[in-house]
PAZAPA-4460 file (N, C-alpha, C; in steps of 0.05 Angstrom, whole numbers, plus 32768, in hexadecimal, padded with zeros to 4 digits):
% residues 198
    n_x    n_y    n_z   ca_x   ca_y   ca_z    c_x    c_y    c_z   seq   type   mol
   7F7A   7E9B   85F9   7F67   7E82   85EE   7F58   7E90   85DE     1      M     A
   7F55   7E91   85C0   7F3F   7E8A   85AC   7F31   7E7A   85A5     2      S     A
   7F1B   7E84   8598   7F04   7E7D   8594   7F01   7E62   8583     3      L     A
   7EED   7E4A   858D   7F01   7E3B   857C   7EEA   7E46   8556     4      P     A
   7EF0   7E38   8541   7EEA   7E35   852B   7ED5   7E23   8529     5      R     A
   7ECB   7E2C   8511   7EAF   7E1E   8507   7EB1   7E23   84F2     6      F     A
   7EB3   7E02   84F2   7EB0   7DFC   84D4   7E9D   7DFA   84C1     7      K     A
   7E7B   7DF0   84CE   7E63   7DEF   84B6   7E4E   7E00   84D0     8      T     A
   7E40   7E13   84CD   7E28   7E1B   84CF   7E18   7E0A   84CA     9      R     A
   7E0C   7DFE   84E0   7DE8   7DEA   84DB   7DD3   7E0A   84E2    10      Y     A
   7DC1   7E01   84CA   7DA3   7E0B   84D4   7D92   7DF8   84DD    11      I     A
   7D8A   7DF4   84EE   7D7A   7DE0   84ED   7D5B   7DF1   84EB    12      L     A
   7D49   7DE4   84E5   7D28   7DEE   84E4   7D1F   7DD8   84EC    13      Y     A
   7D19   7DD5   850E   7D05   7DBE   851E   7CE3   7DC1   8521    14      G     A
   7CD5   7DB6   850F   7CBC   7DB8   8505   7CAD   7DB0   8524    15      A     A
   7CBC   7DA4   853B   7CA7   7DA6   854B   7C9F   7DB2   8564    16      Q     A
   7CA0   7DC7   855B   7C99   7DD9   857B   7C83   7DE7   8568    17      R     A
   7C83   7DEB   8549   7C73   7DF6   8539   7C5F   7DE9   8536    18      H     A
   7C63   7DCD   8536   7C4A   7DBE   8536   7C34   7DC1   854B    19      Q     A
   7C41   7DBF   855F   7C34   7DCA   8581   7C26   7DE6   857F    20      R     A
   7C37   7DF5   8570   7C22   7E0F   8570   7C15   7E09   854F    21      I     A
   7C10   7E02   8548   7C01   7DFE   852B   7BE7   7DF9   8530    22      F     A
   7BEA   7DD7   8549   7BD4   7DD0   8554   7BC6   7DDB   856B    23      G     A
   7BD3   7DE7   856D   7BBF   7E07   8586   7BB3   7E1E   8576    24      R     A
   7BBE   7E21   855E   7BAF   7E34   8550   7B9A   7E2C   853B    25      I     A
   7B9A   7E16   8543   7B86   7E09   8532   7B71   7DFD   8544    26      E     A
   7B7C   7DF6   855C   7B63   7DE8   8568   7B52   7DFD   8577    27      K     A
   7B65   7E19   8577   7B4E   7E32   8576   7B37   7E39   855E    28      E     A
   7B44   7E38   8550   7B3D   7E42   8530   7B1F   7E21   8534    29      V     A
   7B24   7E16   8538   7B00   7E02   853F   7AF4   7E08   8550    30      K     A
   7B03   7E18   855E   7AF0   7E1B   8577   7AD8   7E37   8575    31      R     A
   7AD8   7E45   8554   7ACE   7E58   854E   7AC3   7E4A   8533    32      N     A
   7AA0   7E59   8536   7A95   7E36   851F   7A9B   7E43   8507    33      A     A
   7A91   7E60   8508   7A98   7E6F   84EF   7AAE   7E85   84E5    34      V     A
   7ABF   7E88   84DC   7AD1   7EAF   84D8   7AD3   7EB5   84C9    35      I     A
   7AC7   7ECF   84BE   7ABC   7ECC   84A8   7ADD   7EE2   84A5    36      V     A
   7ADB   7EF0   84BB   7AED   7F03   84B2   7B17   7F03   84AC    37      D     A
   7B26   7F08   849E   7B3D   7EF7   84A5   7B48   7F0A   84BA    38      P     A
   7B3D   7F26   84C6   7B50   7F2E   84DF   7B52   7F19   84F4    39      E     A
   7B32   7F0D   84F3   7B2D   7EFB   8509   7B4F   7EE3   8510    40      E     A
   7B4C   7EDA   84F3   7B5F   7EC4   84EE   7B80   7ED3   84F8    41      Y     A
   7B8B   7EF1   84F2   7B9F   7EFB   84FB   7BA0   7F08   851E    42      T     A
   7B88   7EFA   8523   7B82   7F0F   8539   7B88   7EF5   854B    43      E     A
   7B89   7ED2   8542   7B87   7EBF   854E   7BA4   7EB4   854F    44      I     A
   7BAF   7EBE   853D   7BD2   7EB9   8534   7BE1   7EC7   853F    45      F     A
   7BDD   7EE4   854A   7BE5   7EEF   855C   7BEE   7EED   8585    46      S     A
   7BDA   7ED3   857F   7BD9   7ECA   859C   7BEF   7EBC   85A0    47      H     A
   7BFE   7EAE   857D   7C10   7E9E   8580   7C28   7EA1   8579    48      Y     A
   7C2C   7EBE   8574   7C46   7ECA   8565   7C40   7ED8   8560    49      G     A
   7C55   7EDE   8548   7C5D   7F09   8541   7C3D   7F01   8520    50      T     A
   7C2D   7F04   851B   7C20   7F07   8503   7C25   7F1F   84FB    51      A     A
   7C31   7F1E   84DD   7C41   7F33   84CA   7C2F   7F32   84BC    52      I     A
   7C19   7F4E   84B5   7C0A   7F51   849B   7C19   7F48   8476    53      P     A
   7C13   7F47   8468   7C23   7F3F   844F   7C13   7F57   8447    54      L     A
   7C16   7F69   8442   7C02   7F82   8440   7C1D   7F96   842C    55      S     A
   7C32   7F95   8435   7C50   7FA2   8425   7C55   7F8E   840F    56      G     A
   7C6B   7F95   83FF   7C7A   7F8A   83F4   7C76   7F64   83F0    57      K     A
   7C63   7F53   83D8   7C68   7F37   83D4   7C76   7F31   83C4    58      N     A
   7C98   7F2A   83C5   7CA0   7F18   83B4   7C96   7F01   83A7    59      Y     A
   7C90   7EFD   838D   7C8D   7EE2   8388   7CA6   7ED5   8389    60      D     A
   7CAB   7EC9   8399   7CC0   7EAF   83A1   7CBE   7E9A   838F    61      W     A
   7CA1   7E91   8390   7C96   7E7B   8381   7C9E   7E79   8360    62      K     A
   7C9D   7E8B   8352   7CA7   7E8C   8344   7CC8   7E92   8333    63      Q     A
   7CD2   7E99   8349   7CED   7E9E   8345   7CF6   7E84   8353    64      T     A
   7CF1   7E72   8361   7CFD   7E5C   8364   7CFA   7E44   835D    65      F     A
   7CE0   7E45   8348   7CE0   7E36   8334   7CEF   7E36   8317    66      E     A
   7CFF   7E42   831F   7D10   7E49   830A   7D2D   7E38   8314    67      K     A
   7D27   7E41   8335   7D43   7E39   833D   7D48   7E10   8344    68      T     A
   7D2B   7E18   835B   7D2F   7E02   835F   7D19   7DEA   8360    69      V     A
   7D29   7DCA   835E   7D14   7DB3   8356   7CFF   7DB5   8358    70      R     A
   7CEA   7DAE   8354   7CD5   7D9D   8365   7CD4   7D97   8377    71      P     A
   7CCD   7D93   8390   7CCF   7D8A   83A4   7CC9   7D62   839F    72      T     A
   7CB8   7D59   838F   7CBB   7D3E   8386   7CD6   7D31   837E    73      G     A
   7CDD   7D4C   8372   7CFC   7D3C   836B   7D22   7D44   837C    74      Q     A
   7D12   7D48   8394   7D29   7D49   83AA   7D2F   7D2D   83AE    75      W     A
   7D4F   7D2B   83BF   7D54   7D1A   83C6   7D45   7D08   83D8    76      H     A
   7D3B   7D14   83EF   7D26   7D06   83FE   7D0A   7D15   83FD    77      F     A
   7CF0   7D0B   8406   7CDF   7D05   840B   7CD0   7D23   841B    78      Q     A
   7CCA   7D31   8410   7CBF   7D57   841B   7CB2   7D51   8432    79      F     A
   7C97   7D4B   842F   7C85   7D46   8440   7C82   7D3E   845C    80      N     A
   7C93   7D1B   845F   7C92   7D13   8470   7CAE   7D20   8487    81      P     A
   7CBC   7D36   847E   7CD5   7D33   847F   7CCB   7D51   849E    82      S     A
   7CCF   7D4E   84B3   7CD2   7D62   84C6   7CE7   7D73   84D2    83      K     A
   7D02   7D67   84C8   7D1A   7D7C   84CB   7D20   7D7E   84A7    84      R     A
   7D29   7DA0   84A9   7D3A   7DAC   848B   7D5E   7DAE   849C    85      F     A
   7D65   7DA0   849B   7D7F   7DAE   8494   7D91   7DB1   8481    86      H     A
   7D90   7DD7   847E   7DA3   7DE1   846C   7DBD   7DEA   8478    87      L     A
   7DCC   7DE7   8457   7DF0   7DEE   845E   7DF8   7DF7   8443    88      K     A
   7E10   7E08   8448   7E1E   7E11   842D   7E33   7E07   8421    89      K     A
   7E35   7DF7   8410   7E46   7DE0   83FD   7E5B   7DEF   83FE    90      S     A
   7E75   7DE9   83FB   7E8C   7DF8   8403   7E9E   7DFB   83E0    91      V     A
   7E8E   7DE1   83D9   7EA3   7DCF   83B9   7E98   7DE3   83AA    92      S     A
   7E73   7DE4   83AA   7E6D   7DF5   8392   7E58   7E0D   8394    93      R     A
   7E61   7E1D   83B4   7E56   7E31   83BD   7E3A   7E38   83B7    94      N     A
   7E25   7E15   83C2   7E0B   7E19   83C3   7DFE   7E16   83D3    95      D     A
   7DE7   7E11   83D6   7DDA   7E10   83F6   7DCA   7DEF   83F0    96      I     A
   7DD9   7DDC   8408   7DCF   7DB8   83FB   7DB7   7DBF   840E    97      V     A
   7DAB   7D9D   8417   7D8C   7DA4   8423   7D8E   7D84   8428    98      V     A
   7D87   7D83   844F   7D84   7D5C   844F   7D67   7D6C   8464    99      R     A
   7D59   7D45   8457   7D3D   7D53   8465   7D43   7D39   847F   100      G     A
   7D39   7D3D   8493   7D34   7D20   84A5   7D18   7D22   84AF   101      E     A
   7D0F   7CFD   84B2   7CF5   7CFE   84B2   7CEC   7CFC   84D0   102      V     A
   7D04   7CF9   84E5   7D06   7CEF   84F7   7D11   7D08   850B   103      N     A
   7D04   7D10   851D   7D17   7D2E   8530   7D34   7D1B   8539   104      Y     A
   7D35   7D0A   853D   7D47   7CFB   854D   7D5D   7CEF   853E   105      N     A
   7D5C   7CF0   8521   7D73   7CD7   8515   7D76   7CF0   8502   106      T     A
   7D93   7CEA   84F4   7D9E   7CF5   84E2   7DA8   7CE7   84C7   107      D     A
   7D98   7CE3   84BC   7DA6   7CC4   84AB   7DA3   7CD3   848D   108      S     A
   7D95   7CEA   8486   7D93   7CF1   8464   7DAB   7D04   8465   109      G     A
   7DB1   7D05   8448   7DCB   7D0B   843D   7DC8   7D2F   8424   110      S     A
   7DD7   7D35   842E   7DD4   7D50   8428   7DE0   7D52   8402   111      Y     A
   7DC5   7D60   83FB   7DCC   7D6D   83DD   7DB7   7D7E   83CE   112      R     A
   7DC0   7D89   83BA   7DBA   7DA4   83B2   7DA4   7DA3   83A5   113      S     A
   7D82   7DA2   83AC   7D79   7DAB   839E   7D68   7DBB   838D   114      I     A
   7D78   7DCF   837D   7D7D   7DE2   836B   7D79   7DCC   834D   115      T     A
   7D6B   7DD8   8338   7D70   7DCA   8321   7D8F   7DC7   830F   116      K     A
   7D9A   7DB9   82FE   7DA9   7DB8   82F5   7DB9   7DD6   82EA   117      K     A
   7DCF   7DD4   82EC   7DE7   7DF2   82EC   7DD7   7DF8   82FC   118      N     A
   7DC9   7E06   8306   7DC2   7E20   8314   7DCC   7E16   832F   119      V     A
   7DD4   7E2D   833E   7DCF   7E32   8361   7DC0   7E45   836E   120      M     A
   7DB2   7E4A   8381   7DB5   7E63   8397   7DB5   7E7B   8394   121      F     A
   7DD1   7E7A   8389   7DE6   7E95   8386   7DD9   7E9B   836B   122      G     A
   7DC7   7E94   835D   7DC1   7E9B   833C   7DAC   7EAA   8340   123      D     A
   7D96   7EA0   835B   7D84   7EB4   835B   7D7F   7ED0   835C   124      I     A
   7D6F   7ED1   8345   7D64   7EEE   833B   7D51   7EFA   835C   125      D     A
   7D51   7F11   835F   7D3B   7F24   8370   7D24   7F1E   8366   126      M     A
   7D0D   7F0B   8370   7CF3   7F0D   8369   7CE4   7F20   8360   127      P     A
   7CD0   7F18   834E   7CBA   7F34   8347   7CA6   7F3C   8360   128      N     A
   7CA0   7F5E   8360   7C91   7F60   837B   7C6D   7F54   8361   129      I     A
   7C60   7F4A   8375   7C4E   7F3E   8369   7C36   7F5E   837A   130      I     A
   7C28   7F5F   8360   7C1A   7F78   835F   7C00   7F75   836F   131      Q     A
   7BF0   7F7E   8385   7BD5   7F7C   8391   7BBC   7F6E   837A   132      P     A
   7BBD   7F87   8361   7BA3   7F7D   8353   7BB5   7F69   8344   133      S     A
   7BC2   7F59   8344   7BD0   7F44   832C   7BBD   7F2B   832C   134      S     A
   7BAC   7F2F   8351   7BA7   7F13   8356   7B8C   7F11   8345   135      V     A
   7B82   7EFB   8333   7B76   7EEF   8329   7B5E   7EDA   8333   136      V     A
   7B42   7EEB   8338   7B34   7ECA   8339   7B20   7ECB   8324   137      L     A
   7B19   7EB8   8327   7B07   7EAB   8317   7AF3   7EB5   8315   138      K     A
   7AE1   7EAE   82FF   7ABF   7EBA   8303   7AB6   7EA5   8306   139      E     A
   7ABB   7E96   830A   7A96   7E7B   8310   7AAB   7E6F   832F   140      L     A
   7AC4   7E77   8345   7ACE   7E7D   835B   7ABA   7E91   8364   141      K     A
   7AB6   7EAC   8358   7AA8   7EC2   8369   7A98   7EBD   836F   142      V     A
   7A80   7EAB   8351   7A6B   7EAF   8355   7A5C   7E94   8369   143      R     A
   7A70   7E7B   8368   7A6B   7E6D   8387   7A72   7E74   8397   144      D     A
   7A85   7E7E   83A3   7A82   7E97   83BE   7A6A   7EA2   83BE   145      V     A
   7A68   7EAB   83AB   7A4E   7EC1   83B8   7A35   7EB5   83B9   146      E     A
   7A31   7EA0   83A5   7A12   7E88   83B8   7A1B   7E7C   83D2   147      R     A
   7A2F   7E79   83DB   7A3F   7E74   83F0   7A2F   7E7D   8406   148      L     A
   7A34   7E98   8400   7A3D   7EB0   8411   7A16   7EB9   8413   149      L     A
   7A09   7EB6   83FF   79E5   7EB8   8400   79DF   7EA9   8403   150      G     A
   79E1   7E8B   840C   79DE   7E6E   8416   79DF   7E6A   8435   151      K     A
   79EF   7E7E   8445   79EF   7E79   845B   79ED   7E98   846E   152      H     A
   79F7   7EAE   8459   79E4   7EC7   846A   79D2   7EDB   8459   153      S     A
   79C2   7ED5   844C   79A5   7EDA   8444   79AE   7EE6   842B   154      G     A
   799D   7EE7   8421   79A2   7F03   840C   79AE   7F16   840E   155      E     A
   79B3   7F26   8417   79A9   7F38   8420   79CE   7F3B   8430   156      D     A
   79D8   7F2B   8431   79EF   7F20   8438   7A06   7F39   8430   157      W     A
   79FD   7F4B   8412   7A14   7F65   840C   7A13   7F7B   842B   158      K     A
   79FA   7F7B   842E   79EF   7F8A   8446   7A0A   7F88   845B   159      T     A
   7A0D   7F7A   8468   7A19   7F72   8485   7A3B   7F76   8488   160      L     A
   7A43   7F86   8499   7A50   7F92   849D   7A6C   7F7B   849A   161      E     A
   7A65   7F6A   84AC   7A75   7F56   84B1   7A7E   7F40   849E   162      T     A
   7A71   7F48   847D   7A80   7F3A   8464   7A87   7F52   8459   163      L     A
   7A93   7F67   845E   7A97   7F7D   844D   7AAC   7F6A   8431   164      R     A
   7AC1   7F5E   8444   7ADA   7F58   8437   7AD3   7F46   8424   165      Y     A
   7ABF   7F38   841C   7AB6   7F23   840B   7A9F   7F34   83F9   166      Y     A
   7A9C   7F4C   8405   7A87   7F55   83EB   7A98   7F64   83DC   167      K     A
   7AB3   7F73   83ED   7AC5   7F8A   83DA   7AD8   7F6D   83C1   168      N     A
   7ADA   7F5F   83D3   7AE8   7F44   83B1   7AD8   7F43   839B   169      I     A
   7AC1   7F41   83A7   7AA2   7F3A   839E   7AA5   7F4C   837A   170      I     A
   7AA0   7F65   8392   7A97   7F7D   8376   7AB4   7F94   8375   171      E     A
   7AC5   7F91   8375   7ADC   7F8D   836D   7AE5   7FAA   838C   172      G     A
   7B00   7FB5   837F   7B08   7FC8   838F   7AFA   7FE4   8393   173      P     A
   7AF6   7FF8   83AB   7AE5   8004   83B5   7AF9   801D   83BD   174      V     A
   7AEF   8039   83B6   7AFE   8045   83C2   7AEF   8050   83D5   175      D     A
   7AF6   8061   83EA   7AED   8072   83FD   7ACE   807D   8409   176      E     A
   7ABE   807F   83F3   7AA7   8077   83F4   7A9B   806C   83EF   177      N     A
   7AA3   804F   83E7   7A9C   8033   83E9   7A92   8030   83C6   178      G     A
   7A97   8045   83B3   7A93   8048   8399   7A9F   8028   838F   179      D     A
   7A97   8028   837E   7AAF   800D   8369   7ABE   801A   835C   180      N     A
   7ADA   8011   835F   7AF7   801A   834D   7AF9   8008   8333   181      V     A
   7AF4   800E   8329   7AFF   7FFD   8308   7B1E   8001   82F8   182      D     A
   7B2C   7FF6   8308   7B45   7FF2   8306   7B4D   7FF0   82DC   183      D     A
   7B3C   7FD9   82DA   7B4B   7FC2   82C3   7B38   7FD4   82AD   184      V     A
   7B24   7FD1   82BB   7B04   7FDC   829B   7B00   7FCC   8291   185      G     A
   7AFA   7FB0   82A3   7AF1   7F9D   829B   7AD2   7F92   82A6   186      C     A
   7AC2   7F8C   82AA   7AAF   7F85   82BB   7AB2   7F67   82C2   187      E     A
   7AA2   7F5A   82CC   7A9F   7F3C   82D4   7A91   7F2C   82BD   188      H     A
   7A7F   7F34   82B4   7A78   7F2B   8299   7A84   7F2B   8286   189      G     A
   7A90   7F36   827C   7AB3   7F41   8265   7AC9   7F30   826B   190      E     A
   7AC8   7F27   827F   7AE4   7F0C   8280   7AD9   7F01   828F   191      N     A
   7AE7   7EEE   8289   7AEB   7ED0   829C   7AFA   7ED4   82B1   192      E     A
   7B09   7EE0   82B7   7B19   7EEB   82DA   7B0E   7F09   82DF   193      E     A
   7B0C   7F07   8304   7B03   7F29   830E   7B1B   7F28   831F   194      V     A
   7B25   7F3F   831A   7B42   7F46   832D   7B38   7F48   8347   195      L     A
   7B4E   7F45   8358   7B4A   7F3C   8372   7B65   7F5C   837A   196      L     A
   7B4E   7F61   838C   7B5D   7F7E   839C   7B63   7F74   83B9   197      S     A
   7B87   7F70   83BD   7B85   7F6C   83CD   7B94   7F7E   83E8   198      V     A
***
């Protein structure tokens, strides 16, 4: 007796379980009056799943997909209210077709491609790696954060160990001795943008 052959493989992404988990995380985050250190978020997330740090290679998928995939407003279904997404390999075009479902129990949508005209998912090139020093903050945003920290934690907020994360962002990258490292060679006053070292 041979195994049955499958004609189509469906990959279903049901968001019902995920919505419950996100609800629990949101409830726990709201219990904390103030979360200052990003590590506190990682600790909360690790209670409900595997928290993977994104400190390795980060690929710029956004820029890659902007060249290939149409914006979600131009898809054949409404993206935001959809709770389930069906992905299927198209046999005729050797492409991936997508169907979105607003409800968990109905299958009323149709499969269509979400790529731009004359482009297929097979045409996607490997995305560029995002360099940590290439993330840019505007000077106005840095001043607002600095003012807000001074208002909530006092003018000596830079001496508080719990706010070290924000101090490093505002003052720039630091070495092992705590001295500022100037990678680019420009000061805050010379340029309207500040580099953020992640």
